[in-house]
LUMRORO-531021 format. One line per 8 residues: number of its first residue (from 0); their letters; for each residue z, x, y of N, C-alpha, C. Coordinates in Angstrom, 1 decimal, m for minus. Last residue first. Layout:
! LUMRORO-531021
NUM) a) Z/X/Y/Z/X/Y/Z/X/Y  ... $
***
This chain:
! LUMRORO-531021
231) xxxxxxxx) m0.4/3.9/15.2/m0.6/5.0/15.3/m3.0/4.5/16.0  2.3/1.7/14.2/1.0/2.2/14.7/0.9/3.1/15.3  3.7/1.1/10.8/3.6/2.6/12.6/2.4/2.0/12.2  5.4/m1.8/9.7/4.4/m0.8/9.9/4.3/0.6/11.0  6.4/m4.6/9.2/6.7/m3.0/8.5/6.1/m1.9/9.1  5.9/m6.4/10.6/5.0/m6.3/9.8/5.1/m4.5/8.9  7.9/m6.6/12.4/7.6/m7.6/11.6/6.9/m7.0/10.3  7.3/m4.0/13.9/9.2/m4.1/13.0/9.2/m5.3/12.5 $
223) xxxxxxxx) 5.0/m4.4/15.2/5.4/m3.5/14.2/6.4/m3.8/13.6  5.1/m6.4/16.3/4.0/m6.8/15.7/4.8/m5.6/14.6  7.5/m5.6/18.4/7.6/m6.4/17.8/6.7/m6.4/16.5  5.7/m3.3/19.8/7.3/m3.1/19.2/7.8/m4.2/18.1  3.5/m5.3/20.9/3.2/m4.4/19.5/4.1/m3.4/19.4  4.9/m6.7/22.4/4.3/m7.3/21.9/4.2/m5.9/20.9  5.5/m4.7/24.5/6.3/m5.1/23.8/6.4/m5.7/22.7  3.1/m3.1/25.4/4.3/m2.5/25.0/5.3/m3.8/23.6 $
215) xxxxxxxx) 2.4/m6.3/26.3/1.6/m5.5/25.4/2.2/m4.5/24.9  3.9/m6.1/28.7/4.1/m7.0/27.9/3.5/m6.7/26.3  2.9/m3.9/30.3/4.0/m3.9/29.8/4.5/m4.9/28.5  0.1/m3.9/30.4/0.5/m3.1/30.1/1.9/m3.4/29.3  0.3/m6.2/31.9/m0.1/m6.5/30.9/0.3/m5.2/30.2  2.8/m6.7/35.0/2.0/m5.7/33.9/1.6/m6.1/32.7  1.9/m10.0/36.3/2.9/m9.1/35.5/2.2/m8.3/34.7  2.2/m11.3/39.1/1.0/m10.8/38.6/2.6/m9.8/37.2 $
207) xxxxxxxx) 3.5/m13.5/41.2/1.9/m13.6/41.7/1.5/m12.6/40.3  6.1/m15.5/39.2/5.5/m14.2/39.7/3.8/m14.4/39.8  7.6/m17.4/38.1/7.9/m17.7/39.2/6.9/m15.9/40.1  8.0/m17.8/35.6/8.6/m17.3/35.4/8.4/m16.5/37.5  5.7/m18.5/34.9/6.5/m19.0/34.1/7.8/m18.6/35.0  3.6/m17.6/35.6/3.7/m19.0/36.4/5.1/m19.5/36.0  3.5/m15.4/34.3/3.6/m15.3/35.5/4.1/m16.8/36.2  2.6/m16.6/32.0/3.8/m16.0/31.9/4.2/m15.7/33.5 $
199) xxxxxxxx) 1.1/m19.8/31.3/0.9/m18.4/31.6/2.2/m17.7/32.4  0.1/m23.2/29.9/0.9/m22.4/31.3/0.7/m20.7/31.1  m1.6/m26.2/29.6/m1.5/m24.9/28.8/m0.3/m24.1/30.7  m0.5/m29.1/28.0/m0.8/m28.5/29.3/m0.6/m27.5/28.7  m2.0/m32.3/26.6/m1.3/m31.2/26.6/m1.4/m30.4/27.5  m3.8/m34.4/25.9/m2.5/m34.6/26.8/m2.0/m33.2/26.7  m6.0/m33.2/23.0/m5.8/m33.7/24.8/m3.9/m34.0/25.0  m6.6/m30.3/21.5/m5.6/m31.2/22.2/m4.9/m31.8/22.9 $
191) xxxxxxxx) m8.8/m28.3/21.2/m8.7/m29.7/20.5/m7.7/m30.9/21.2  m7.9/m26.1/21.9/m7.3/m26.0/20.7/m7.6/m27.9/20.7  m8.0/m27.5/25.3/m7.5/m26.8/24.5/m7.3/m26.7/23.0  m11.0/m29.1/26.8/m9.4/m29.9/25.8/m8.9/m29.0/25.0  m12.2/m27.4/29.7/m11.9/m28.1/27.8/m11.0/m28.0/27.7  m11.7/m27.2/31.9/m13.4/m27.3/31.4/m13.2/m27.4/29.7  m9.4/m26.0/32.3/m9.5/m27.5/32.8/m10.6/m27.9/32.8  m8.8/m24.0/31.8/m8.5/m24.6/30.7/m8.9/m26.0/31.7 $
183) xxxxxxxx) m9.3/m22.2/34.4/m10.4/m22.2/33.5/m10.4/m22.8/32.6  m6.9/m22.7/35.7/m8.5/m23.5/36.1/m9.3/m23.4/35.3  m5.4/m20.2/34.9/m5.3/m21.5/34.1/m6.9/m22.5/34.9  m5.8/m17.4/34.8/m6.6/m18.4/35.6/m6.3/m19.2/34.9  m3.1/m15.5/33.5/m4.4/m16.1/33.5/m4.6/m17.2/34.5  m1.4/m13.2/32.8/m1.5/m13.9/33.9/m3.2/m14.6/35.0  m0.8/m13.8/30.0/0.2/m13.2/31.0/0.0/m13.6/32.6  m1.6/m15.9/27.4/m1.7/m15.9/28.8/m0.4/m15.0/29.3 $
175) xxxxxxxx) m2.1/m14.1/24.5/m1.1/m14.4/25.0/m1.9/m14.1/26.7  m4.1/m14.9/21.4/m4.6/m14.6/22.9/m3.1/m15.2/23.8  m4.7/m14.0/18.4/m3.8/m14.6/19.3/m4.2/m13.9/20.6  m7.3/m13.7/16.2/m6.0/m13.1/16.2/m4.9/m14.2/17.3  m10.0/m11.6/14.1/m9.6/m12.9/15.4/m8.1/m12.7/15.1  m9.3/m11.3/10.1/m10.0/m10.8/12.0/m9.4/m12.2/12.8  m8.0/m9.6/7.2/m7.8/m10.7/8.6/m9.0/m10.7/9.8  m8.3/m10.3/3.7/m8.8/m9.3/4.9/m9.0/m10.0/6.5 $
167) xxxxxxxx) m8.0/m11.9/1.3/m6.8/m11.3/2.0/m7.1/m10.6/3.4  m10.7/m11.9/1.4/m10.0/m11.5/0.1/m8.8/m10.4/0.8  m10.9/m13.4/4.4/m11.4/m13.3/3.2/m11.1/m11.9/2.5  m9.9/m15.2/7.3/m9.9/m14.1/6.4/m10.3/m14.5/5.0  m9.5/m16.1/10.6/m10.3/m16.2/9.5/m9.9/m14.8/8.8  m7.1/m17.8/13.1/m7.6/m16.4/12.6/m8.6/m16.8/10.9  m5.8/m17.9/16.4/m7.3/m18.6/15.4/m7.7/m17.2/14.0  m3.9/m19.2/18.9/m3.8/m18.0/17.8/m5.2/m19.2/16.9 $
159) xxxxxxxx) m2.5/m18.6/22.6/m3.5/m19.9/21.1/m3.7/m19.2/20.5  0.2/m19.1/24.1/m0.4/m18.5/23.0/m1.0/m19.0/22.4  0.8/m21.4/26.2/1.3/m19.9/26.4/0.0/m19.2/25.9  1.4/m24.5/26.2/1.1/m23.5/25.5/0.6/m22.5/26.1  3.6/m26.7/27.0/2.5/m26.7/26.8/2.1/m25.3/26.5  5.8/m30.0/27.7/5.4/m28.7/26.6/4.1/m29.0/27.0  6.6/m32.1/29.2/6.1/m31.3/29.5/6.2/m29.9/28.9  7.5/m33.8/27.1/6.6/m34.4/28.1/5.8/m33.1/28.8 $
151) xxxxxxxx) 8.5/m32.0/24.5/8.9/m33.0/25.7/7.9/m32.9/25.9  8.6/m30.9/21.9/9.4/m32.2/21.6/9.1/m33.1/23.2  8.8/m27.1/23.5/8.4/m28.1/22.5/9.5/m29.7/22.2  8.8/m26.1/25.5/8.9/m27.2/26.1/8.7/m28.0/25.2  5.9/m23.8/24.9/7.0/m23.7/25.7/7.9/m25.4/26.1  4.4/m22.0/22.1/4.4/m23.1/22.5/5.7/m23.0/23.9  1.6/m20.7/20.6/3.1/m20.5/20.5/3.6/m21.4/22.0  0.1/m21.9/16.9/0.0/m20.6/18.6/1.9/m21.3/19.1 $
143) xxxxxxxx) m1.1/m24.6/15.8/m0.7/m23.4/15.5/m0.5/m22.6/16.6  0.5/m27.8/14.7/0.3/m27.2/15.5/m0.1/m25.6/15.7  2.9/m28.5/12.9/1.4/m28.6/13.0/0.4/m28.1/13.6  5.2/m28.1/15.5/5.1/m28.8/14.3/3.1/m29.4/14.3  4.9/m25.1/17.7/5.3/m26.7/17.2/4.9/m27.2/16.3  7.9/m22.5/17.8/6.5/m23.6/17.4/6.3/m24.9/17.3  8.2/m21.5/21.1/8.7/m22.2/20.1/7.4/m22.2/19.0  10.6/m20.0/23.8/9.6/m20.6/23.2/9.3/m21.0/21.8 $
135) xxxxxxxx) 11.8/m19.4/26.4/12.6/m19.6/24.8/10.6/m20.5/24.4  12.2/m16.8/28.2/12.2/m17.5/27.9/12.2/m18.2/26.6  13.5/m14.0/28.8/14.0/m15.0/29.1/13.9/m16.5/28.6  11.8/m12.2/28.3/11.5/m12.4/29.7/12.6/m13.5/29.8  12.4/m11.7/25.6/13.0/m10.8/26.7/12.7/m10.8/27.5  11.2/m14.1/24.9/12.2/m13.9/24.5/12.9/m12.8/25.7  8.8/m13.4/24.6/8.8/m14.1/25.3/10.1/m14.1/25.5  8.6/m11.6/22.1/8.3/m11.4/23.1/9.0/m12.0/24.2 $
127) xxxxxxxx) 9.0/m13.4/20.3/9.8/m12.6/20.2/9.8/m11.7/21.8  6.9/m14.9/19.5/7.9/m15.9/20.8/8.9/m14.9/21.1  4.7/m13.6/19.1/4.9/m13.5/20.6/6.0/m14.0/21.0  6.1/m12.1/16.6/5.7/m11.9/17.6/5.7/m12.2/19.0  5.7/m15.0/15.8/7.3/m14.6/16.0/6.8/m13.4/16.5  2.9/m16.0/14.9/3.7/m16.5/16.2/4.7/m16.2/16.7  2.2/m13.6/13.3/1.7/m13.7/14.9/2.5/m14.4/16.1  4.3/m15.0/11.5/4.7/m13.4/12.3/3.9/m13.2/13.4 $
119) xxxxxxxx) 2.9/m17.2/10.5/3.9/m17.2/11.3/4.8/m16.1/12.0  0.2/m15.9/10.1/0.1/m16.5/11.2/1.7/m17.0/11.5  1.4/m15.2/7.5/1.4/m13.8/8.2/0.7/m15.0/10.1  2.5/m17.3/6.4/3.9/m16.0/6.2/2.9/m15.2/7.3  m0.2/m18.4/5.4/0.6/m18.5/6.4/2.2/m18.4/6.6  m1.3/m16.4/4.0/m2.0/m16.5/5.4/m0.7/m17.5/5.7  m0.3/m13.9/2.1/0.1/m15.2/2.3/0.0/m15.4/3.6  0.6/m11.2/0.4/m0.7/m11.7/0.3/m0.2/m13.9/0.6 $
111) xxxxxxxx) 1.1/m8.7/2.6/1.7/m9.5/1.8/0.8/m10.7/1.9  0.5/m5.2/2.8/1.4/m5.7/3.5/2.6/m7.4/2.5  m1.9/m4.9/1.7/m1.2/m4.2/2.3/0.1/m4.0/2.3  m3.4/m7.2/1.5/m3.1/m6.8/0.1/m2.0/m5.5/0.4  m4.1/m7.9/3.7/m2.8/m7.7/3.4/m2.5/m7.9/2.7  m5.4/m5.5/5.5/m5.5/m6.1/4.5/m4.4/m6.5/4.2  m6.6/m6.4/10.0/m5.9/m6.1/8.1/m6.1/m6.3/6.7  m6.5/m6.7/12.0/m7.6/m6.7/11.0/m7.2/m6.0/9.8 $
103) xxxxxxxx) m5.8/m8.4/14.7/m5.8/m7.6/14.1/m6.5/m7.8/12.7  m5.8/m8.6/17.6/m7.2/m9.2/16.8/m6.4/m7.8/15.7  m5.2/m10.4/21.3/m5.0/m8.6/20.0/m6.2/m9.3/18.7  m5.0/m10.4/24.4/m5.8/m10.3/23.4/m5.8/m9.3/22.3  m3.9/m11.3/26.8/m3.7/m10.3/26.4/m4.2/m10.6/25.0  m5.6/m11.7/30.7/m4.8/m12.6/28.9/m4.4/m11.4/27.9  m6.3/m11.1/32.7/m5.4/m11.8/32.7/m4.5/m12.5/31.5  m9.9/m12.6/31.9/m8.7/m11.5/32.6/m7.0/m11.8/32.9 $
95) xxxxxxxx) m10.3/m14.8/28.9/m10.5/m13.9/30.4/m9.2/m13.3/30.9  m10.5/m17.0/26.3/m10.4/m16.0/27.3/m11.0/m15.5/28.1  m10.2/m20.6/25.3/m10.3/m19.9/26.2/m9.8/m18.1/26.5  m11.5/m22.7/23.1/m10.4/m22.2/23.0/m10.8/m21.2/24.3  m11.6/m24.5/20.2/m12.3/m24.1/20.9/m10.7/m24.0/21.6  m10.2/m25.1/16.9/m10.9/m25.2/17.7/m11.3/m24.2/18.9  m10.1/m22.8/14.2/m9.7/m23.7/14.9/m10.5/m23.8/15.9  m11.0/m20.0/12.5/m10.1/m21.4/12.4/m10.2/m21.7/13.5 $
87) xxxxxxxx) m13.9/m18.0/13.1/m12.3/m18.5/13.2/m11.9/m19.8/12.8  m16.9/m18.1/13.8/m16.4/m18.0/12.8/m14.9/m18.0/12.2  m17.8/m19.7/16.6/m18.0/m18.5/16.4/m17.0/m18.8/14.9  m19.8/m19.6/19.5/m19.5/m20.3/18.6/m18.7/m19.3/17.5  m19.0/m18.5/23.0/m20.0/m19.0/22.1/m19.6/m19.5/20.8  m20.4/m19.1/26.5/m20.2/m19.5/25.3/m20.3/m18.9/24.2  m19.0/m16.9/29.2/m19.5/m17.6/28.5/m19.3/m18.2/27.7  m18.7/m17.4/33.3/m18.3/m17.6/32.1/m19.5/m17.7/30.8 $
79) xxxxxxxx) m19.2/m17.8/36.2/m19.2/m16.7/35.1/m19.0/m16.9/34.1  m19.9/m20.8/36.8/m18.7/m19.8/36.4/m17.9/m18.5/35.9  m22.2/m20.9/36.9/m21.9/m21.1/38.1/m20.5/m20.4/38.0  m22.0/m21.4/33.7/m23.2/m19.9/34.8/m22.8/m19.8/35.9  m21.4/m22.9/33.1/m20.6/m22.3/32.5/m21.0/m21.1/33.7  m23.1/m25.3/34.4/m21.5/m25.2/35.5/m20.8/m23.4/34.4  m25.2/m25.0/32.8/m25.9/m25.0/34.5/m23.8/m24.3/35.2  m24.0/m25.6/30.8/m24.4/m24.8/30.7/m24.5/m24.2/32.0 $
71) xxxxxxxx) m21.2/m28.6/31.5/m22.8/m27.9/30.8/m22.9/m26.2/30.8  m18.1/m28.8/30.7/m18.8/m28.4/31.6/m19.6/m27.9/30.5  m15.7/m29.2/28.0/m16.4/m30.5/28.8/m17.3/m30.1/30.3  m15.6/m28.9/24.7/m16.6/m28.3/26.1/m16.6/m29.5/27.0  m15.4/m31.0/23.1/m14.2/m29.9/23.6/m14.5/m29.4/25.2  m17.6/m31.3/22.1/m17.3/m32.2/23.0/m16.2/m31.7/23.8  m17.8/m30.0/19.6/m18.1/m29.1/20.8/m17.7/m30.1/21.9  m15.0/m29.2/17.4/m15.9/m30.4/17.7/m16.4/m30.2/19.2 $
63) xxxxxxxx) m14.3/m26.9/14.9/m14.3/m27.5/16.1/m15.5/m28.8/16.8  m14.2/m25.9/12.7/m14.5/m26.4/12.3/m14.3/m27.2/14.0  m15.3/m23.0/13.4/m16.3/m23.9/13.4/m15.6/m24.8/12.8  m14.0/m22.8/17.5/m14.1/m22.3/16.0/m15.2/m23.0/14.8  m15.4/m21.4/20.5/m15.0/m22.3/19.6/m15.3/m22.3/18.2  m14.7/m19.7/23.5/m14.6/m20.5/22.1/m15.4/m20.9/21.6  m15.5/m19.3/26.5/m15.0/m19.8/25.5/m15.5/m19.9/24.7  m14.6/m15.9/29.2/m15.8/m16.8/27.9/m14.8/m18.2/27.1 $
55) xxxxxxxx) m14.6/m14.1/31.5/m14.5/m15.7/31.0/m15.2/m15.7/30.3  m13.4/m10.6/29.9/m14.2/m11.9/30.8/m13.9/m12.8/30.9  m10.8/m9.3/27.9/m12.0/m10.0/28.1/m12.4/m11.0/29.3  m8.6/m7.4/26.8/m9.0/m7.9/28.0/m10.1/m8.3/28.4  m7.7/m5.9/24.3/m8.6/m5.8/24.7/m8.0/m7.0/26.3  m6.6/m4.8/21.1/m5.8/m4.6/22.0/m6.8/m5.1/23.2  m7.2/m4.2/17.2/m7.3/m4.2/18.2/m6.8/m4.7/19.3  m5.8/m2.2/13.9/m5.1/m3.7/15.5/m6.5/m3.9/16.8 $
47) xxxxxxxx) m6.7/m2.6/11.0/m6.2/m2.1/12.7/m5.7/m3.1/13.4  m6.1/m0.5/8.3/m5.8/m1.9/8.6/m5.9/m1.3/10.1  m8.1/0.5/5.2/m7.7/1.1/6.5/m7.0/m0.5/6.7  m7.1/1.5/1.9/m8.1/0.0/2.7/m6.9/0.4/3.8  m7.4/3.5/m0.9/m6.6/3.3/0.2/m7.6/2.7/2.1  m9.0/3.4/m3.8/m9.2/4.1/m2.8/m8.0/2.9/m1.5  m9.0/3.4/m6.8/m7.7/3.1/m6.0/m7.8/3.4/m4.8  m11.1/1.9/m8.4/m11.2/2.8/m7.9/m9.8/2.4/m7.4 $
39) xxxxxxxx) m13.0/0.3/m10.3/m11.3/0.3/m10.8/m10.6/2.2/m10.1  m15.3/m0.6/m9.2/m15.3/0.8/m10.2/m13.7/1.0/m10.4  m14.8/m3.0/m8.5/m15.7/m3.0/m9.1/m15.9/m1.5/m9.8  m12.9/m2.7/m7.0/m12.9/m3.1/m7.6/m13.8/m2.8/m8.8  m13.5/m0.8/m5.0/m12.4/m0.7/m5.7/m12.5/m1.3/m6.7  m15.8/m2.9/m3.6/m15.9/m1.0/m4.5/m14.4/m0.6/m4.9  m14.3/m4.4/m2.3/m15.1/m4.7/m3.5/m15.2/m3.3/m4.7  m13.3/m3.1/m0.5/m11.7/m3.6/m1.7/m13.5/m3.9/m2.6 $
31) xxxxxxxx) m14.9/m1.9/1.0/m14.2/m0.8/0.0/m13.4/m2.0/m0.9  m15.9/m4.3/2.2/m16.9/m3.9/1.0/m16.0/m2.3/0.3  m13.6/m5.0/3.1/m14.3/m6.2/2.2/m15.0/m5.0/1.7  m13.8/m3.2/5.2/m12.3/m2.4/4.4/m12.9/m3.9/3.1  m16.0/m3.1/6.8/m16.4/m2.0/6.3/m15.0/m2.2/5.1  m16.2/m5.9/7.5/m16.8/m5.8/6.7/m16.6/m4.4/5.7  m14.4/m5.8/9.2/m14.0/m6.3/9.2/m14.6/m6.0/7.7  m15.4/m4.0/11.1/m14.7/m2.9/10.7/m13.9/m3.8/9.4 $
23) xxxxxxxx) m17.7/m5.3/12.4/m18.5/m4.2/11.0/m16.6/m3.6/10.8  m16.0/m7.6/13.7/m17.0/m7.7/12.0/m17.4/m6.3/11.2  m15.0/m6.4/15.3/m14.3/m7.2/14.9/m14.6/m7.0/13.1  m17.4/m6.0/16.9/m17.1/m4.2/16.4/m16.0/m5.2/15.7  m18.6/m8.7/17.3/m19.5/m7.2/16.5/m18.5/m6.2/15.9  m16.6/m8.8/19.1/m16.6/m9.7/18.3/m17.5/m8.6/16.7  m16.9/m7.3/21.1/m15.5/m7.5/20.6/m15.9/m7.4/19.4  m19.5/m8.0/22.6/m19.5/m6.7/21.6/m18.0/m6.8/20.6 $
15) xxxxxxxx) m18.4/m11.2/23.3/m19.7/m10.4/22.2/m19.4/m9.1/21.4  m16.6/m10.3/24.9/m16.1/m11.1/23.7/m17.2/m10.4/22.5  m16.7/m6.9/27.1/m16.8/m8.2/26.5/m16.9/m8.7/25.3  m13.3/m5.6/28.2/m14.7/m5.6/26.6/m15.2/m7.5/27.1  m11.0/m3.5/29.3/m11.8/m5.1/29.6/m12.8/m4.8/28.7  m9.3/m2.1/26.5/m10.0/m2.1/27.7/m10.1/m4.0/27.9  m9.2/m1.9/23.7/m10.4/m1.7/24.0/m10.2/m2.1/25.6  m6.8/0.6/22.4/m6.8/m0.5/23.3/m8.0/0.1/23.1 $
7) xxxxxxxx) m6.1/0.3/18.8/m6.4/0.8/19.5/m6.8/m0.4/20.6  m4.1/1.7/16.1/m3.5/1.0/17.0/m5.2/1.5/18.2  m4.4/1.3/12.6/m5.0/1.9/13.9/m5.2/1.5/14.6  m1.4/1.0/10.9/m2.3/0.3/11.2/m3.0/1.2/12.6  0.1/1.7/7.7/m0.6/2.6/9.1/m1.6/1.8/9.5  0.2/1.3/5.0/1.1/0.3/6.6/1.0/1.1/7.4  m0.3/0.6/2.0/m0.2/1.0/3.0/m0.4/0.8/4.6  0.0/0.7/m1.1/0.3/0.3/0.2/m0.3/1.2/1.4 $
***
């Protein structure tokens, strides 16, 4: 079992470019696993965690409904936003500047073979991070991601999640709103869930801006502890 995770900070990068890179790493691990099985080998499979910030983009999961995107192609262009239909689970979501996005590309055979547990660990990583900022973040029953004021009329989502897995290899991941422009969420029904608000860490703390690098450091600390992994 390999509990080393190759951490890569991609900076500010186009969504499609990052998606293609994810796919290449995902396929690399899958092909090695298939080779190991067919040739009765035991070569170590790598793990990756990509951290990135995207320009404005809307993405729709394979089970999502395009009706949850509420603006036209012309309006997308006007707002300098792109749109992609992708192969993760979940419905529609938004990525953009001020959002901390993490894509773990892990071979869960190196950790545990349980997708439900994997999603809960991703949520817990964000919950623990937000606790450090004095926020009580929670899971919302039946809704993947991390929320505030669950079970009240003021429930709001602060972190979206969507993953894909094949042969216990994962891709896609989480998007935590740190200094996000929440106006962009007005153009979608986030995650296909009507009547629920979206928020950002800076809004909750009443600050103009919070350093993404500071939040990332906390996220990585909890990620490493939860997965009992070494990020390098």
